[in-house]
N, C-alpha and C positions, 0 to 999 in steps of 0.2 A: 731558345728552348727552355722549358721550365725544368727546375731541378726535380729529382725524384720526390723530395719531401713536399714541394709545392704541388706537384701533380697529385700526390696522395691526398693533400688537403683539399684540392678541388673536388676529388671524388667523395671525400668524407663529409664536407660541411653541409650540403643540402639535406642530409638525413639526420642532423644532430638534434633537432627540436625534441624528438621523443625521449632524449636523455634527461629531460626535465632539469635543466640547469637552474641553480639557485639564483636569487636576486643579487644584483651587484652590491658591493660594499661602497662606502663613501668615496673611495678612489676610483670606482667604476671597474672593479675586477671581480671575477668569479671563476671557480674551477671549470675547466673545459674538457680536456681529454688526456689520455695516456696512450703513447705510441709504442707498441711492442714489435720487436724484430723476431721472426719465427722461421725456423727451418722445417716446421711441420704444421702447416696451416690447419689440417684436419684435427690434430691434437688440440690446438688452441681453441678452435671452434667448439669442439666437444667439451672441453673444460669449462669455458665461459657460458655455454648454453646448457648442455646436458647436466653438468655437475653443479654449476652455480645459478642457473636459471635466468641468465641474461637473454635479451631479445636480439636475435641475429639480424645483421644488416648486410645487404649486398651493396658494395661501394664500387661500382664499375668492375674492374678486375681485382679489386681488393675487397676484403671482408672485415667486419667488425661486429661489436656487440654494444648495445645500449643498456645501461643500468641507470637508475635514478641518480642524478648528480654528475654523471660523466659518460663519455664514450671511450671504449677501449678499441683502438685501431690496430689491425695486424698488417705488418709489411712482410711480404714473402722474401725474406733474406735471412740467412743464418746469423744469429747473434755471435759477437766475438767473445762473449762470456755471460755468465748469469748476472742477475741484479746484485747478488752478494759480492762484495769487493768493489762495486762501483759507488758513485756518489749517491745514487738512489738504491738503498739496500733492499727495500721492499715497498709494496703498496698494501693498503688495507681496506677492507670492506666490512660493513655491518651486515649481519644476517639475523633474521627473526627467530630462527630455531637452530642452534648450534648442533644439537644431537642428530639432526637429519643428515649431517655431512660426513661423519666417519664411514658409514656404509657406502656412500657414493664415492668417496675417495679410495676406499678399499677396492671397490668394483673397478675403478679406473686405474688401479695399480700405482697410485701416487703416494709418495712418502709424506708423512706429516708428523708433527709433534703437538700433543695437547698440553696446554698450560695446566699446572696442577690446580689453579683456581677454577677450572672448568668453564672459563669465559672466553678463552681464545684457542684457536688452532692455527699453527703456522704450517703452511703447505709449500712443498717444493713443486711448483707448477711446471708445465711444459716449457722447454727452452730455458729453464733456470729462472723463471719468474717467481720470486718469492712473494707469497700472498698471505696476509694475516686475516683470518676470519674472527670477528668479535661479535658476541651475541648482544642484541638489543631488541627485546620483544616489542618495543614501542614503535618500530618502523612499520610503515604501512604495507610494504611488500616483502618478498623473501630476501632481497638484497639491496644495499645502498652503498655508494662510494663513501669512503670515510677519510683515509689519510695517505700521505706520501711521507715515507720515513727516510730522511737523509742521514748518511753517516759522514762525519766531517771532522776536521782537525780542531775546529773552533765553533762549538754550538752557539755561543753567545754572539759571535760575529755574524754567522749566517742568519740567526734570528733577527738581528738588527738590520741586516741587508734586506730581507724579505719584508720587514715592517716598513722600512724607508721606501723601497721601490714599489711594493704592491699593497701596502697597508694591511699586511697580515698581522692581526692583533697579537702582540706577545703574551705568552702565558705559559702554562705547564700542561702537559698530558702525562698523567701519572708522575713519574720521577724525571721526565725529560723536558728540556726546553722545547717550546712549540710556538706556532703562530697560526691563528685561525683566519681562513678565507671562507667566504660563503661556498658551501659544497665540499670543503676539504680542510682537514687539519694538516699543517706542515710540522712534522716532528723532527727534532734535531738531536742526534746522539753523537757523543764523542767516539770517533772511530778508533778501534784498537790498533790499526795500522793504516798506512797510506791507501787511499782509494784512487780509482781511475775515473775519467770522465764517463758520463752516461752514453754518449754517442757511440752507436754500434753495439752496445750491450743489449741485454734482453729488454730492458726498458730504455729505449733510445732517447726519448724526451717526454716532457710533460707539457701540458697546454693550458693557458688561461684565456678566457674570453674577456675582452676589454671594451668598455664604452668610450667612444671618441679616440680610437687607437692612434690616429695621426698625432693628435695633441699629446697623448700619453707617451708616444715614442720620442717626440721632441723634448718632453720633460726628462725622460731617461737620458737622452743624449746630452742634454745640458748638465746632467749630474755625472757625466763621464762614462755612461754605459756605451759599449761598442756593440753594434749589431752584426751578427753573422749574415743575415739576410735583412736588409733595411725594409722599412715600411713600404708597402705597395698595395695599390688598389687592384681588385679583380672584378671589374664591373659586370663581366659576363655571368657571374654567380652572386653578385651583390655582397662581396666579401673583401676585407682587407686583412693583411697578416704581416708578421715580422718574426724573426728568430734571433735569439741571443743566448749566451751561455753565462751562467752565474759564476762568481769567482772561484767556486769549489768544483766546477766541472759539469754541472747539470744543464743540459740544453733545454730551453724554454721556447715554445711557440706561442705567440700572442695573436689572437684573432679578434675580428669584429664582424658581426653580422649573423651570428648563430641564432639569436632570438628572433630574427626577422625572416628566417627561411622556413 
């Protein structure tokens, strides 16, 4: 019997192409998806479609939203806690017109904080999903995936790990240590207190699409990485996948086949 996460992946992946995933980096890795646990499916759908302008997807008995650069998948299970306090503190998107959002957020009854620089809004989304909106008038549509913001005891160590394992190019995003993957910036902040793993929280796991996943997994295994769910082929949908957890508690799903579907 398939695990619930694998079953969700089976429903998710045939509809991912409209998310417009970025090209692979030299290691064959690109941003893929974000998996949200929700106790209120309608609230999540309304937030990501009505408020943020994402394109709704019907995923069998599950639902999700496509935005340029990533898929946001909803799993109908109550989160054990918000993103804040977990290893993934929040996620971030770019929007073309920041001033369009306060009226929408007010109408939805959502709490938010505006950055005094007038370029960011931090939103307390449904189920405790913390979302950063950053303005970028140059993007071609209303919204685009931008970053995953990790809170960690050791920003330099996690930066080095994602650079070694996924070729996330080390650098800075504002004052923070960071790593760039096609489709997403990985931002690393020193946590003010201990964090908990991402599994079962509002953002349960993050997903990367990988070219030649079997060889990639063997390379990770040779480097000492332990998989929660090892590499497996799913020929009925033309997909391969694997799950692992980084040393700081963020679960990662690796997939191959999104661009062929």
